[in-house]
C-alpha positions in Angstrom: 72.7 93.1 106.9 74.8 90.7 104.9 78.3 90.2 106.5 80.9 89.1 103.8 84.4 88.0 104.5 87.3 88.8 102.3 90.4 86.6 102.9 93.4 85.3 101.1 97.1 84.5 101.6 99.8 87.0 101.7 100.5 88.8 98.4 97.2 87.8 96.9 95.9 91.4 96.4 93.3 91.3 99.1 94.0 94.9 100.2 93.5 96.0 96.6 90.0 94.4 96.7 89.2 96.1 100.0 90.5 99.5 98.8 88.3 99.3 95.7 85.2 98.4 97.8 85.9 101.4 100.0 86.1 103.6 97.0 82.7 102.3 95.9 81.3 103.4 99.3 81.1 100.1 101.1 82.0 99.6 104.7 85.1 97.4 104.9 86.2 96.4 108.4 89.9 95.5 108.9 89.8 92.5 111.1 93.6 92.2 111.3 93.7 95.8 112.5 91.0 95.0 115.1 93.1 92.0 116.2 96.1 94.2 116.8 94.1 96.9 118.6 92.7 94.4 121.2 96.3 93.7 122.2 96.7 97.3 123.6 95.4 99.0 126.6 92.7 99.7 127.5 91.5 96.4 126.0 91.1 93.7 128.7 93.0 91.2 126.6 96.6 92.0 127.7 95.8 91.4 131.3 93.8 88.3 130.6 96.7 87.0 128.5 99.2 87.7 131.3 97.1 85.6 133.7 97.1 82.8 131.2 100.7 83.0 129.9 102.6 84.8 132.7 102.9 88.3 133.9 106.3 88.7 132.3 104.6 89.0 128.9 103.8 92.6 129.8 106.4 95.4 130.1 106.4 98.0 132.8 103.8 100.0 131.0 101.4 97.1 130.6 102.2 96.6 126.9 102.4 93.1 125.5 105.8 91.6 124.5 104.3 90.2 121.4 107.2 87.9 120.5 107.2 86.3 123.9 103.5 85.9 123.8 103.7 84.3 120.3 106.4 81.9 121.5 104.3 80.7 124.5 100.9 80.7 122.8 101.9 78.8 119.6 104.2 76.3 121.3 101.3 73.9 122.0 97.8 73.4 120.6 96.4 74.2 124.1 98.2 77.5 124.1 96.8 78.4 120.7 93.4 77.4 121.9 93.8 79.6 125.0 94.8 82.6 122.9 91.8 82.2 120.7 89.5 81.8 123.8 90.8 85.0 125.2 91.0 87.2 122.2 88.1 86.0 120.0 85.2 87.5 122.0 86.8 90.9 122.0 87.6 90.7 118.3 84.1 89.7 117.5 82.5 92.4 119.8 84.4 95.1 118.0 83.7 93.8 114.5 79.9 93.5 115.3 79.9 97.0 116.8 81.1 98.3 113.4 78.6 96.1 111.6 75.8 97.6 113.7 77.0 101.2 112.9 76.8 100.3 109.2 73.3 98.8 109.7 72.2 102.0 111.4 73.5 104.0 108.3 71.1 101.8 106.1 73.8 99.7 104.5 72.7 96.2 103.3 76.2 94.7 102.8 79.3 95.0 105.0 82.7 93.4 104.3 85.2 92.1 106.8 88.8 91.9 105.5 91.0 89.3 107.4 93.9 87.1 106.6 92.8 84.6 109.3 89.0 83.9 109.0 88.7 80.4 107.7 89.0 78.0 110.6 88.2 80.6 113.3 85.1 80.6 115.5 83.8 83.5 113.4 83.8 81.7 110.1 80.1 80.5 110.3 78.8 84.0 110.9 79.6 85.1 107.4 76.9 85.0 104.7 79.7 84.5 102.1 83.5 84.1 102.1 85.4 85.7 99.2 88.8 84.2 98.6 91.3 86.4 96.6 93.8 84.2 94.8 96.9 85.0 92.7 99.5 82.7 91.2 102.1 81.6 93.7 105.1 83.2 92.0 103.3 86.5 91.7 102.5 86.4 95.5 106.3 85.7 96.1 107.2 88.6 93.9 104.8 91.0 95.6 105.8 89.9 99.2 109.5 90.3 98.2 109.0 93.8 96.8 106.7 94.9 99.7 108.6 93.6 102.7 112.1 93.6 101.3 112.8 90.0 102.0 114.2 87.2 99.8 112.0 85.0 97.6 113.0 82.0 99.8 111.7 83.8 102.9 108.5 84.9 101.2 107.9 81.2 100.1 108.5 80.0 103.7 106.0 82.6 105.0 103.4 81.4 102.5 104.1 77.7 103.4 103.2 78.6 107.1 99.8 80.0 106.1 96.5 78.2 105.6 96.8 75.9 102.6 95.0 77.2 99.4 93.0 74.0 99.2 91.5 74.6 102.7 90.6 78.2 101.7 89.0 77.2 98.4 86.8 74.6 100.3 85.5 77.3 102.6 85.1 80.0 99.9 81.7 80.8 98.3 83.4 83.2 95.7 86.9 83.0 94.4 88.4 86.2 92.8 91.3 85.2 90.7 93.6 88.2 90.7 95.7 87.2 87.6 95.5 90.3 85.4 95.7 94.1 85.6 94.1 96.2 88.4 91.3 97.2 86.0 90.6 93.5 85.3 90.4 93.0 89.1 88.0 95.9 89.5 85.7 94.4 86.7 85.7 91.0 88.7 84.8 92.9 91.9 81.9 94.8 90.1 80.5 91.4 88.9 80.8 90.0 92.4 79.0 93.0 94.0 76.1 92.6 91.5 75.9 88.9 92.3 75.8 89.6 96.0 73.3 92.4 95.8 70.9 90.2 93.8 70.5 88.1 96.9 70.1 90.9 99.4 
């Protein structure tokens, strides 16, 4: 089984790539969804995070107060490291569980779609990393339309994400999403053929 990552900054069209791969019959695991799910009971992560960052980050039903957690976790490098240390093993376990299910179905390639893959402990586990890129102004336009925010806010959001240069250094394949959806699909088909030749 080849485990392939799909990543990219906000507004790049990563979800369009994943949607097309699913249409083609490939398993695409949504790592961002997994990361949200592990923050909810019965996952062990909320309680472990409460022990690390304070019991008051949980409400009366045991649900995380995500904003409070983020404020505490990201206020120091040590807090960010603790957040990763607590959540990563469960994220990894759930992703690999889905990879194993795909393996048992006889699949040879499995894709993992995640905004935050480069620079995480899981990065070395991927056979290849696919980076989806689109011009900055197009990303800003998409984010503005999708989320109903100003172009300035969209630009600030992108500025807070992993720099393009760092993503490009980690990527094995770059999909430049600069044209129509059909053109993007053609690029994906070429990419799949390239990947399957090495399976």
